[in-house]
C-alpha positions as CSV (number, residue, x, y, z in Angstrom):
1,M,0.0,0.0,0.0
2,R,1.1,3.5,-0.6
3,L,0.2,5.1,2.7
4,K,2.9,5.8,5.3
5,D,0.7,5.9,8.4
6,K,0.4,2.3,9.8
7,P,-3.1,2.5,11.5
8,L,-4.5,4.3,8.5
9,H,-2.9,1.8,6.2
10,F,-4.6,-1.0,8.0
11,I,-8.0,0.6,8.0
12,V,-7.9,1.5,4.3
13,N,-6.8,-2.0,3.3
14,F,-9.5,-3.5,5.4
15,L,-12.2,-1.3,3.9
16,L,-10.9,-2.0,0.4
17,G,-11.2,-5.7,1.1
18,V,-14.7,-5.2,2.4
19,S,-15.7,-3.2,-0.6
20,W,-14.3,-5.8,-3.0
21,A,-16.1,-8.6,-1.1
22,S,-19.3,-6.6,-1.3
23,V,-18.9,-6.2,-5.1
24,F,-18.3,-9.9,-5.7
25,L,-20.9,-11.2,-3.2
26,G,-23.5,-8.8,-4.4
27,A,-22.9,-9.5,-8.0
28,I,-22.7,-13.2,-7.8
29,T,-25.7,-13.8,-5.5
30,T,-27.9,-11.4,-7.4
31,F,-26.9,-13.0,-10.7
32,L,-27.5,-16.5,-9.5
33,T,-30.9,-15.4,-8.0
34,F,-32.2,-13.9,-11.2
35,Y,-30.5,-16.2,-13.7
36,E,-33.5,-18.4,-13.9
37,D,-35.7,-15.6,-15.2
38,T,-33.6,-14.1,-18.0
39,F,-29.9,-13.8,-18.6
40,F,-30.1,-10.1,-19.5
41,F,-32.1,-9.2,-16.3
42,A,-29.6,-11.2,-14.3
43,L,-26.7,-9.2,-15.7
44,I,-28.3,-5.9,-15.1
45,S,-29.3,-6.9,-11.5
46,A,-25.7,-8.1,-10.8
47,F,-24.3,-4.8,-12.0
48,V,-26.8,-2.8,-9.8
49,A,-26.0,-5.0,-6.8
50,A,-22.2,-4.4,-7.3
51,L,-22.6,-0.6,-7.5
52,P,-22.4,0.2,-3.7
53,G,-19.1,-1.8,-3.4
54,L,-17.7,-0.1,-6.5
55,V,-18.6,3.3,-5.1
56,G,-16.8,2.4,-1.9
57,I,-13.7,1.4,-3.9
58,L,-13.7,4.6,-5.8
59,A,-14.1,6.7,-2.7
60,L,-11.2,4.9,-1.0
61,E,-8.9,5.2,-4.0
62,H,-9.8,8.9,-4.2
63,F,-8.8,9.2,-0.5
64,I,-5.5,7.4,-1.2
65,T,-4.7,9.5,-4.2
66,N,-5.4,12.7,-2.2
67,K,-3.1,11.6,0.6
68,E,-0.4,10.8,-1.9
69,K,-0.8,14.2,-3.5
70,L,-0.6,15.9,0.0
71,Q,2.6,14.0,0.8
72,E,4.1,15.0,-2.6
73,L,3.2,18.6,-2.1
74,K,4.8,18.6,1.3
75,K,8.0,17.3,-0.2
76,Q,7.9,20.0,-2.9
77,T,7.3,22.7,-0.4
78,K,10.3,21.6,1.7
79,L,12.5,21.6,-1.5
80,L,11.2,25.0,-2.5
81,E,11.8,26.5,1.0
82,K,15.3,25.0,1.0
83,S,16.1,26.4,-2.4
84,F,14.9,29.9,-1.6
85,H,16.7,30.1,1.7
86,D,20.0,29.0,0.2
């Protein structure tokens, strides 16, 4: 994982795992439930059931990306301050 903070690293990894499990379980169980009706309806239902987990994954990845951006900006700020003071 890309985060430096250990407790935050653990929590984000755990939540990513929960989100992926939600995607797979929701999609598979819904698909198998509605497969007997029509294949097309089963696919659409599986996609709809996977959406909450996918939204969770996107939100966590957005959080990770913002944390990385903040760390990079802090590094750049230190380098700029160092170069201006020298």
